[in-house]
N, C-alpha and C positions, 0 to 999 in steps of 0.2 A: 950016486949023488955026488956032485962036486963038493969039495971041502968048504969052499966059500959060502955056498948055499947053506950047508949044514951048520957052519958057525953062526950065520945070521939067524937061523931058526932057534938055535940053542940060546942066543942072546935075547931074543924076543920072549922066549919061554921063561928065562930067568927074571927078566923085567916084569913079566906078568905075575910071577910068584912074589916078587918083592912088593908090587902094588897091592896084591891081594893080602899080603901079610900086614901092610900099613893100614889099609882100610879096616881091617878088622880091629884096629887099636884106636879109632877116632873117639873124642869125648862124648859123653852122654848129655843130651840137651838138659839144661837146668832151668829153663824159663819157658812156660807154656802160655800162649796167647790165644784168646778167643775174640774175634772182631765182630761186633754187633752194632746195629742202629740203636743209639741210645734212647730213642723215644719209643720205638716199636718193639725192641728186644730181638728183632730178626737177625740171624747170622748173616754175614756178608762173605760170600765165597769168591774165590779167584781174584782176590785183591792183594796186591803186593804190599808188604810191610817191610820197612827197613829199620834195623836196629843201629843206633848211633851211640858211641861212647862219648861221654863228656870229658874232654881233655882241656883243662884250663878254661879259656873263654870260648872254645870252639867245640864242634862236634866232629867225631871220626867215624866214618862208615865202618861197620863191623860185618853186617850180613843183611841179606834180603831174601825173602821167601814169600810164597803165594799161599793164601789160605785155602784150606780144603773146603769141601761142600758144607761142613758144619762151622766154617769160619775159623777153624783152629790152625795154628802153626806153632812150631817149637824152635827155640834158639838155645845155643850154648853161649852164654855171656860170661866170659872169663872174669873172675874176681868178684862176682856177686856175693855179697855177704862179707866181702873182705875189703870194702871201701870203694870199689868201683861203682860208677853210676852211669845209667843209660836212659835213653828216651827212644820210644818208637815213633815212627813217622809214616803217614800214609796219605793218599789222595783218593778217598773213597767216593767223594761227591764234588761235582762242579770244578774238578781239577783244583780243589782248595785244600791246602795242607792241613792235616790234623795231627796233633802231637799228643803222646801219652803223658801220664804223670811221670815223675821222676822214679826210676827203678833202681833200687839199691840191693835188694835181696832176691834170691832164687824163689821160684814158686809159680803159681798160676795168676794170670792177669786178664781181667775182662776189659778190653779196649773198646770203649764206647765212642762212636762217631755219629755225625749227622744230627748233632744236638740242636742246631738252630736252622731249621728250614725257613727260607725267606721268600716271600712273594713280593715281587717288585712291580709296581703299577705307576701309571702316569697320574699326576695331580690334575684334578678337575674332571677326568673321565673314568679313572680307576681301571683303565685298560692295561693288560699286562705289557711289560717292556721286554721283548725278546732280544737276545744278543746285545744286552746293555752292560757295559762295563761297570763293575761295582768295586769300590776301594774300601778296605777296612783299615781303620786307624785306631791306635790305642792312646789313651790319655796318660800323659806323663805326670811325674810328681809336681812339676811347676805349672801344671794346668794346660800345657801345650799338647798337641795331638801329633803322633808319629805314625808314619806309614807302617802297616802290618802285613797286608796281603791284598791280592786282587783276585777277582773272579768275574766270569761273564755269565749272564743269565741264559738259560736254555730257550727253546722255542716257546715255552709257556711262561716265560718271565720269571723262572724260578732259579734259586741257587740255595745250596745247603752248605753251611759253614760251621766250623768248630773253633771256638775261641778259648784257648787254654787259660786256666786260672780264674775264669769268670766267677766260679763259685767261691773263690778266695778273695774277691774284691777288685780284680782287674776290670777295667771299664773300656768298652769299645764303642765305635759308632761307624755307620756306613756313609759313604758319599758317592754321588753320581751326578752326571750332568743332566740339567733339565731337558726334557724332551721338547720344550717350547722355545727357550732362548739360549740353550747351551750353558747356562750359568750353573755353578756347583750348588747342590742341595744336600742336606745332611739329614740322617735319621736322628731320632732321639737316642741318648746314650743307652747301650746294651749292657745290662748288669746281671742277666740270668739267661739260662738256656730255655729253649722252647720255640715254637713257631712264631713268626712275626711277619708283618707287612711293611714294606718300605715304600711309602708314597713319595715319589720323586717329584718335587715341585708342587705347584698350586694351580688352581684354575687360572688360565691365562688372561692377561689384559691385552686385548687386541686393539691397537691404536691406529687410527687413520688421521694423517695430518693433511688439512686442507686450508686453503685461503678462504677467509670468512666472506668476502664480497664476491669473488669469482667462482667459488666452489671447486677450483682446480686442486687436484692432489699434488702434494709437494714431495718429490722423490729426492733421495740422497741427502736427506737432512738428519743431523744427529739429534737424538732425543735422550735425555737423561732422566732416570727415575730417582727420586729422593724420598726417604721415609720422613714423615713429620713426627717428631718426638713429643713426649708429653710436656716438656719445658718450652716448646715452640720452636726449637732449633730443627735443623734438617740434617739427615745423614745420607751420603751418596750410596746408592744401591747398585745401579748398573746403567749401561748406555748402549743404545742401538741406533742403527741408521735405517731410515725408511727405504722401502724398495721402490720399484718403478711405479707402483700404484699408491705410493704414499703410506704403505702399511708397515707396521713392525709389531713384534710381540714382546711382552714382558712377563716373566714369571716372578711375582712379588710375594714374599713370605707372608702368610696369614692375611692376605687381601681378602676381605669379606668376613674376617673373623676378629675385627676390632682394630686392626692397624690401618693407618692413613698414609697415603702417598700423594706426591705431586709430580708432574712432569715439567721439564724445562727444555726449551729449545731456543734457537736464535736463527730463524730462517731468513730475516731481513736485517736492515741496518738500523733498527730502532731499539736494539738491546735485547736482553733476554725476555722470553715469554714464559709465563708460568700457568699451568692449568689450574682448574679448580681442585679442591681436595677430592681424591679418589679413594672410595672405601669399598667398592665392589668390583669383582672381575667382570669380564665380558667386553663387549664392543664399546669403544670410547672414541668419539670424534673430537679431535684436538683442533679447534678453530684458531687460526693466527691471522695477523694483518687486520685486526679489528678497526684500527684507526689509522688508515693511510693519510698522510698529510702532503699536500702539494704546495710548495712555496713558490710564488710567482711575483714578479715585479708588475704591479697593476698598470703602470704607465705603458709598458711595452708588451705585456702579456707573455713574457718569456720566463722559463724556470730559473730559479736561483740555485746554483749548485755549490757544493762544498761549504754550506752554511750550517752552523750548529743550531739544532732545534732541541728544546728541552720541554718535556711534558711535565706539567705541574698539576698536582691534585689539590683541590680546595678543601680544607677542613671545615667543619661546621662553624668554627669561630671566625672563619674568613681568612685564616692564614694559609699560605701556600707551602706544600711539601714537594720537594723534588721527587720525581717518579722515574723518568727515563730521559736519556739524551741520545741523539743520533745526528749524523751529518748527512745532509741531502746529497742524493746521487746526481748524475748528470741530468735527470729529468726533474730535479727538484724535490724528489720524494724521500720521505722517511716513514717507515711503517712502525707504528706504535701498537702495543697491546696492553692497555690498562685493564687490570683485573676487575675494576669496579664497573666496567661497562658490560652489559647494559643493566647492571643492578640499580634499583631505584635509589635516588639520593646522591649518587656519585657525580661529581662535577670536575671537569678537567679544562685546562687551557694550555696552549702551546706558545712558547716564547722563542722568538728568534733573536739571537745575540749578534748585534752589530752587523746586520746583513749588507749594509752599504758602507761599512768601514768607518762610520762616524761615532762609534761607541754608544749608539742608541739601541734600546730594547723595544721590540715590537711584539704585540700580543694578539692572539687569534680570538675569535669569539669563544664563549663558554660551550663546552661539549658535554652532553649528558646522555647521548645515545651513540651506538656504533654508526659511523658514517665515513665517507671519503671526503676529508676536510680540505676545502679550497682555502688556502691561506695567502691571500693576495694583499700586498703592502705597497705603500708609496713612500719614497724617501722623505723624511722630515715630518710626516704626519704623526699626530698624537694617538697613542694606543694605550691609554691608561686603563687600569683595572679597578673594579670596585671590590676591595678586600674587607671592607668594614661591615661587620654584621649590624643588622638593625637592633634596636633595643625595644623592650616592651616591659610594661609595669602594670600590675593590677592595682588600681587605686582604691577601689572599694568593692566589696567588703575587705577588711583586713584579714590576714591569715588567722585561722582558728577562731574567727568571730562567730557569733550566733546570728542566724538569719531567720526571718519569719517564714512559716510555711505557706504564706499567702503569695509567695513569689518575691523575687528581688532582681535588682539590676547589677549585673557584673560590669563594672566600668573600668576603663584603663586607658593608657596612652602607649603609642608606639611611634617610632620614626626611623628614618634612614637618611644617610647623607646624600643619597641620590633618589631612589624611588622604591616605595613599598610595593610589594606584589599582592599579598593577601595574608589574612589572619584566620587561623582555625582554632576553634574552642571545643574542647571535649570535656563533658561533665559526666561523672559516674557516681552512682550511690553505692553504699555497701552491699545492696542486694543485686548489684550488676546492671541496674537500669541506666541507660545511656542517652545522652543528648549531645549530638555533634552538629556544629554549625560553622559555616564560613562567614566571618565577620568583615564587613567592609569599613576601613577607617575613613574619617573625613579628611579634608585637606590639611588639617593640623595633626593628623595621626591619632586623633581620639577615636575610641571605639566603645561600643555599648552593646551588651547582650541582655535581652529580657528573658529571664529564666522563669517560666510560668509555674503557677501553683500546682498544676496537675503532675508536672515532673517531680515535685517535691513531696507529693502526697504519700504518706506512709514512710517517708525516709527519715532516718535519724541524723544523716549527714550527707555531704556531697563534696567531691573533690573536683576542682577545675584545673585543666591543663590548657594553657593558651600558647600557641606557637605563631610567630610572625616570620615571614619570608620577604626578602627584597627581590628586585628584578635580576640580581646577580647570584641568586640561590643562597645568599647568606641567611642564616636562621638564628633566632633567639627564642627563648621560652620562659614561662614562669608558671608555677603551680601553687594553688592554695587549697587548704582543707577548711570546710565550714561545718558548723553544727546547726541542724534545722530544729526549730522550736515553735511551739504555739505561743505567740506574744500577746500579752494584755497589759504589759508593764509600761507606764509612760517614761519618757526620758528623765534623767536626773540632771537638773540645771542649777548652776550656782553663778553668782556674780562675785568675783574675787577682788576686783580693783578698788571698789568703794563700798561704803555702808550708807544707808539712808541717813540724810542729814549732813553728809560730808560737804565741804566747800570745794569748788573747782574754780580754776582761774578762767577769766573771760577770754581765753584763747581756745584753740582746738582742744577738745577733750577726748580722751580714750577710755571707754568703759570696756572692761575685759572680764572673762570668766571661763568656765569650763562646762561642757555638756557631754554626757555619755548616755548610751542606750544599749540594752542587752541584745538587740537584734538589728540595729542599724538605723541611723538618722536619715530623715528625708529632707528636712530644711530647718533653718534657724533664722528668725527675723527680729529686727529691732525697731521700736517706735519711740520717738521723742516728742514730748509735749511741752511747749513753753507758754507761760501765761499771756504773753503779748503776741507771740507768733502763731499760736495754736499748734496743730500737729506739724511740726517742721520736718520730721522724718517719719514716713509712714511705711511700716512693715518692710524695711530694707533687708534684703537677704544678707546674711552674715556668713562669711567663710569659716569653716571649722577645720582644724588640723586633724587629719585622719588618724594620726598616731597618738595624739595627746588629748584630743577633744577640746583644746583651747580655742577661744574666739575673741575677737576684738571688734567693738563698734566704735568707729571714729565719728565724733560729732563736731563738725566744723564750727568756727566762731560765729558764722552768720546764721547759725540755726539756734542760737541761744541769746538771751539778753541779760545784760549786767544787772545784778541786784535782785534777780528773780530766782525762784526754785523751779527747776525743770524735773519732769518725770520721765524716767527711762523704763520701758517695758520690753522684756526679751521673752520670745515664745519659741518652744522647740516642738517639732513634730517628727515622729518616727515613721518607719516604712509600713507599719501596721495601722497608722492613723492615730496613735495614742499621742496626747499632748500634755505639756507642762509649761508654766510661765513663771517669771520673776520680775519684780519691779522695785525701783528705789527712787528717792527724791534727792536731788543735788542742788546746792545753793551756789550761784554764779557770783564770784568775787574777782577782785583785780589785785595783782602784786604791785609793790612800789616800782619794781623794775621788771619788765618783760624778760624772762630768762632767755627765750629764744632770740629776741632782739639783741640782748647783750652778747650772747655767743656769736651771733652773725656779725655784728658791727665792730666788735673789739678783737677780731681775729681775721686770719686769712682763710678761714673755712672751719666749720664745726667738725669736731672729731668725736667718735664714740666715747673716748675718755672724757672729753669736755662735758658731754651730756650726762654721763654717769656722775661726774663730780658736782655739777651744778644742781642735779637732782638730789644728791646726798647732802651738800652743805648749804644749798640755797644761793640765790644770786648775790646777796650782800657779802657773804664770806668769799664767794668766788671773785667778785670784783676787788675786794680788799686785797687778796693775794695777788691779782694781776697788777694792781697799782703798787705793789711792793715786790718787784721782780727778784730781789735778793733772797726772798723766801722760797723761791721755786728752784729746786735742785738742777733741773734740766740735764740730768746725767747722761741720758742717751744721746742727746744732741751734742753735748761736749765730746763724747767719745766719737761721734760721727765726723766732726770737723777737726779733731785733734791733729795737729801737724799740717793742716792744709792751709796754704797761703796762695791766693790767686796771683799768678804771675803774668798772665796775658789778658788782653782786652776782652776776649770772649769768656774768660773765667769770671769776670767781675759781675756779669749778668747772672750767671749760675750761682755766684756767691749770695746775691740778694734772694734768689729763689730758694736756696737751701735754708736760709734763715727764716724766710717767710713760711716755708712748708713745715720745717721740722722742730723749730724751737717751741717749747712749752710756754715761753714768756711772750704770748701772742700780743697782748696789748703794747708791750714794749716794742715789739717788731713793727706793729702798725704805726706807732709814733716815730720810730726810727726812720721808717720809709717816708712818713709824712714830712719830717724835717729835712731829710735828704732831698726830697722833691721840692719842698718849699724853698730851700736854698739851692736851687738846681745848678748843676755844672755839667759840662759835656766832656767826656773822656776823649772824644775825637779831636778836641782842641788842646787838651792838656797832654795827651799821649803818655800818661803816667798812671799806672794802676795803683801805685802806692799812695798817691795824692787822694784818689777816690776812697781807698780803703781807710786811710787815717781819718778822713772827714767823716765817713760812715761810722767808724768806731767811736768817734767823739760825740756824734749825735746820739748814738745808742747809750753811751754813758751818762748823757745829760738830758735824755728824752723827757723825763718827768721833773727836771729841775727848773731853774729860772730861765725865762726867755732871754734875759740879758746875757747869760752864759752862752746860749745858742748863737746869739748875734756875734759874740767874740769868736766862737769857733769858726763861723762862716767867714768873718772879716779877715781872719789871719790864716785861712786855708789856702795853701798854694793852688789848689784846684780852682777856688773862686777867684783868686787874684789873676791867674792866667786866663780863665774863661772870660771874665769881664774886663780884662785888659788893665787892671789896676797895677799890675807888675810894671807896665811901661809909663805909668803916670808920674810926672815930675813937675816941679814948681813952674818951669818955663812953659809947659804944655800939659796942664792937668787933664786927665781922661775922665769924662763924665759917666762912662758906662756903669761902673759900680755904684756911684752915687745915685744915679737915677733908679737902678733896680733896688738899691737898698731902701729908698723911700717908697717906690711904687709897688714893689713886690714883697720885700722882706718885712717891712714895718707898717707904714701908714696906709698903704693902699692908694690906688689911682686917684681917688677923690678924698684923700686924707688931709688936704689943706696946705700942702707945701707948694712952693713956686719954683720957677726955673732958677731964680736967684739962689734958693736953698740948694738946688742941685749943684750949681757952680761952686758955692762956698764948701759944700761937703767934698767935692772933687779936690779942691785945694787942700782940705784938711787931711785927706787920705793920700796925698802925694808923698812919695818915699816909702810907702808900704809895698814891699817887694818880696821876691823869692831869691834866696841865696843858699847854695849848697842844698837845694831841695827842701828848704825850710823857710818859714816866715822870717823876714829880716827887715828892720826899719833903717833906712839910709837917710840920716839927718840932712845931708847936704842936698838931697833932692826934694826935701820937704819945704813947703811954703810956710815961712815962720811968721808971716803977718797975721794980724788978728782977723777973725771972720764972725759973721752973724748968721746963725742958723735958727730958723723958726723963732726969731725974736730973742734968741740967746746969744750973748756975745762970748765968743771963744777967744780968749786972750792969745796973742802971738807968743812964739817962743816956747810953746808947750810940747813941741815935738809929737811923739806918739800919743801922749795923753790927750791931745786935742781930739784924735779919733775916738778914743775911749769915752771922752765927754759927750761926743755926739751919740755914741751907742747908748750911753746912759739916758740921754734925753729921749731918744727914739724908743727905748725899751719900755718906758713908763708913759708914753704919750697916749692920750685917749684914742686917737685914730688908730694907733698900733693895736691897742686892745680890741677895738672894733674889728679891725681887719683880721687879726689872728682868730678872734672868736668866730667871725663869719666863716673862715675856712675850716676851723675845727668843727663847727656845727654842720657844715656841708659834708664833712667826713663822717660824722656820727649820727646826724639827725635827719637832715633834708637838704636837697639841692637848693631849696629856697627857704631858709629859716626865717621865722617871723621876727619882726623888728623887736618886739618886747623880749623875745628869747635872746637876741643878739645883745640887747642892752643889759639884760640880767647877767649874761656871761661877761660882758665888758666890765661890769662893776666888780665881779669876783676877780677878774684878771687884775684890775687896778688895785683892788683892796689887798690882794695877795702879792703885790709887786711882781706880777707876771709869773707866779709859781704854777707850772703846768699841771702837776698832780692835782692841785686844788681846783684848777679850772676843769679838768677832766672829770673829776668826781661830781662837780656841780652839773656838768652837761649830762652825764650818764644817769644821774638821779632826777633830772628835770622831768616834768610832766610831758614835755615835748618828745623826749627820747622814747618813751613807751606809748605815746599816743597812737591810736589805731591808724590815723591818717599818715603817720610817718613809718609805720611798721612794714618792713621788707619792701621798700619802694626805691632803693638806690641801685643804679646799674653797676655791676662789678666791672672794674677795669680789667685788662688782660692779666695783670699780676695777680689780682684777686681771683679771677676765673681759673687760671691754671693751678694756683695753689689750692683752691677749694676742691677741685676734682681729686687731687691726690690726698688731701686731708679728709674729705668727706668719706671716701671709699677706701682709705688705707692703701692706696695704690703704691706700687713701686715705681718711683720716678725715674725717668730716662734722661740722661744728660743730653743726648743728641736732639731728641724731640722737644725738650723744654726750651733749649736755646732757639731752635727753629720756631717753636710756638710763640714765644714772647716777641720774637722779631716779626713773624708774619702777621701778628695781631697789632703791630705798630707801636710797641711800647718797650723797646730795649731800655732797661732801667737807668743806665748812666750815659745814655746817648741822645738826650734830647737837646737839640741845638737852640731851642727857644728858651729864654731865661724864665718864662712863666712856669716851667715844669709841666708835668702831666696834670690835666684838669681833675679836680675832685668831683665834678658834676658829670652827668651821664651822657650829655649830648654827643660827645665825640665817640662814645663806645656803642651807641645804639644805631647801627646801620647794617645793611644787608651783607656787605663785604666782611665786616667784623663777625657777624653771626656765621657766615660760611666758614671762616677760619676756625671758629670755635667748634663748630659741628665736626669738622674734619679732625681736629685734634682729639676730641672726646670719643669719636667713633673708633679711631685707631687705638686709643688707650684702652678702651673697653674690650676690644676684640684681639688685642695683641697677646701673643704667647709670652710667658715669663722669659725675660731676657737676662741671662746671668751676667752679661757685661754692662748692664745698666745703661744701654743706649736708648731704649724705648720704654715709655711708660706702660705699665700693665697692672691689672688688678685681678683679685680673686673674690668676687662678690659673694659667692656661696660660703667661703670661709668667714668672711666678715659677719655674716648673719648667723652662721652656725655657732660662732663663739658667743653669741648673745641669746641662744636658745629661741630664735624666732623661726616659726615654721609655716604658719598658714598665711594666706594672702593678705588679710587685714593687718595682721601683726607686722608683716614685712613692709607693706606700704606705709603704715603709720610710722614705723621707725625711719624708713628711708625719706619720707617727706619731712620729718623733723630734722633729720641729719642734713639733708641737702637743701631744703627750702624753708626752714624755720617754722615748719608746720603751717605754712601759708600756701594753700592750694585751693584751686576752684573745684567745683563739683565736676566740671568737664575734665580737669586734669586727673582727678581721682578716678573717675569712671574710665577714662582712657587707660590709665595704668592698671586698674583692676581687670579690665577686659583683656589687656595684653597678657597679664600674669595668669589669668584663668581661662584663656582661650574663649573669650566672649561668654564667660560664666558657664562653660560647658563642663569643666572639671576643676576640682579643688586643687590649690597649689600646696605642695609639700616639699620641704627642703630636702627630703630624702629621695625624691624622685630622680631618675637617671638624667632627665633633661633640665633639672632645676637650675643648674649653673648657666646654661644657655638662655633659659627664659629670663633669668635675672639680668644677664648681660643685655638682652634685648630691651628689657624694661628700663634699665638705667640709661641705655642709649636714647630712648624716647624721653625719659624724664629730663635729661640734660638739654633737650630741645625746647622744653616748656619755657614760656616767658618767665615763670617764677624762678627758674634756676639762674637766670641772668641777673637776678636781683639779690640784694643783701639787706 
């Protein structure tokens, strides 16, 4: 054998010996492991187990071995019991890692695996999900979830997992992609070992998107699913795109188990489209394009592109809410999808914003159903909308009233600014018995429903719901509850205004009272019997206030006779036919002064405050205060005009109107205007506002004083001297204009007994009376100093200005002057044609008092002629009185612009009469068709004007006027208004016309609380102001 071979053999032998010696010294295993299924206890053979040592924060491989048939395997783990720590690792199931507990000591260890077998199935079908990837996540201390491991289900949809520390509080969950829409789904938290089923997802929602009108499926369209939360907000869930057939699938958590979702898409140019609420899985057809709108120019029938269209939804109260907007495409189309269609009650309209570039809005017709809307418009046409809801009120019975079980009438009113459509009434008893009717209103909007006795039979109560709709789908409603009773009790009737034996004045009388009934009144009537006239009023129907039961029976003056006792009988009947009555006797007497005549003739219009005052203090005290204006504070008026001084010609007319309308010193203002008009001047000749103002103020300060002082004011007024040319009169060429008018107009009258010679002499006397530095000035060198004879009186020469004053003294006390002034005053206060004996009586007082006007006025106003029936309310108002009375009567807010225009258009600008006579005190000038037309135009505008914050136009609030005085039913309202506006002087025709208007031909009672009360009052006043009686004072 060669040496080399021998040496190799010897080396291998020695190496073998060394290895054998080493093997024989390896450590003895100190840790025995048995691997079993933790649920069944079955040993797991041929499964590799790895031991890893914990080194810091990591694991170090130490050894791996495979279990025997009994599932056992042994390891030598260095340092056990000496501080070293280990963990065992295996993948016994589903290629899913399983870890042992922490190993610190040698010994035996039972390694349990397969603790959580999981069955993975599809939501909705419960079919196994094979080869499906499952992710395990662990909950962290901050509540977040961290990836832990992954596994894939087998062909049967099963996985087996082991989650370490689960028995010690560690929490895990599973996640997987939905088999329906690939969204992530999660199991419930896993907190213990044991078998479980992981249902991935939910029953699917299979959505098909189609066009509503064509039925065409819409592909490639994004659809979003949102969850509807309890607070009404929405949470985004997922989004998908439709396939070629318009289909897509959503897997929505707990759909069908109480949660609600909606879908959103935007397939067209009309904005987002939302589905209805979805609460169940399954097939869902998502209709879109419900309201396609085509905008075209009607003239040329071509589409209007790039125009903004807005879809508006009408609320029940008539207001419009923005819903969607879109811009028309090349074909003029926008596709809207209002959720409210085709739901009952939903109403929409489309608005086109400036389609022709002129800033104008155009509106389509109202839309209540899905349709292809043709929106054809023409430039400049009006497309207004009706957004105002109708109104409805149940007049009788009142809410919570008792009604008789014999049946009743449910009566009310409704109206609309354009057109009513229909009214529905639904009545229901507590037992559930129902009565539903469609009620047709009449032309005035009044409606009536007869509720029969058989419906009420056995019922203790009934609730009525009434709804009204207009042609534009606006709606309003009202409901009341009523108690049903068996009624045998008569009405309770009382007369509250008078007691038997009371005296009433021989003018219009108002008898008032109250009536109530437990189950509803049917009618109230009044009868008046006069000893001379017999039954002058026979069972006249009397209006009753529904809310208070108050009533008023007006008894006109022509239904009673002076000095006799009349009998008034009132009878009430309820809806069950029960009756009651009340009667009283009244004695007819006459006042010294007719209070209504006094208010009318001594003012520019009666006001509510004046009526209240004269009723409280009586006509004597009222007149005494008016004759003593210093005793009237007039505070509000002083504040109104404080600091205001007219500076322009147009302001002077307004100045007079303001004084006439607002001053409480009404008799003073009547007399101030009387003297200003008596001593008429024309500002168009003087061109000086201050002249007119100073003259007017002087007349006001001396209106009740001596006539001689008034003559002096006029004679030395720059306005008068310029107007009648006395300013240019000089001794060489005396001007007779002032002298003539002084005699003819200011003092003696045209037939007063003067001659042309007297005119010439007076002209010489007033030569030198001129204006200098805008004030009166006497220039002696222009005065004729020779002596003169006037009316038989010698005026010595050389007296200068005193000569004129002597003439004024003579004229002021002349009998003809007294006759002339008394005639005019009587025409102002009593009659256009005063009787001779009345004039003579006044003349005597005038002369006896040396022309003291207060004394003369008191005599006139206390004279029998002033209160005589033949002179009562017979004088035609002039325009100043007419305009002022409208504002004063109805407490209107005066307008600067229309007052100026009104007084001018009616032909009476106060300081602009070019004729020296002034405006007539008699009525012939003011009683003509043109004058009436101007008056009607003014009061119609004033009554229906809206409140003008800039005080340009006159306006009024009649409902507030009456509400402040607690007037409610028709008779109360008419009685008050006729007294306020017409001094209680009205004909039966005028009363019946007004009553018919206020109560819609007596078909329904008037109540101030009714919704249309204000409009009805405006209509009433507008008619009243056309009555002949309103043109009179």
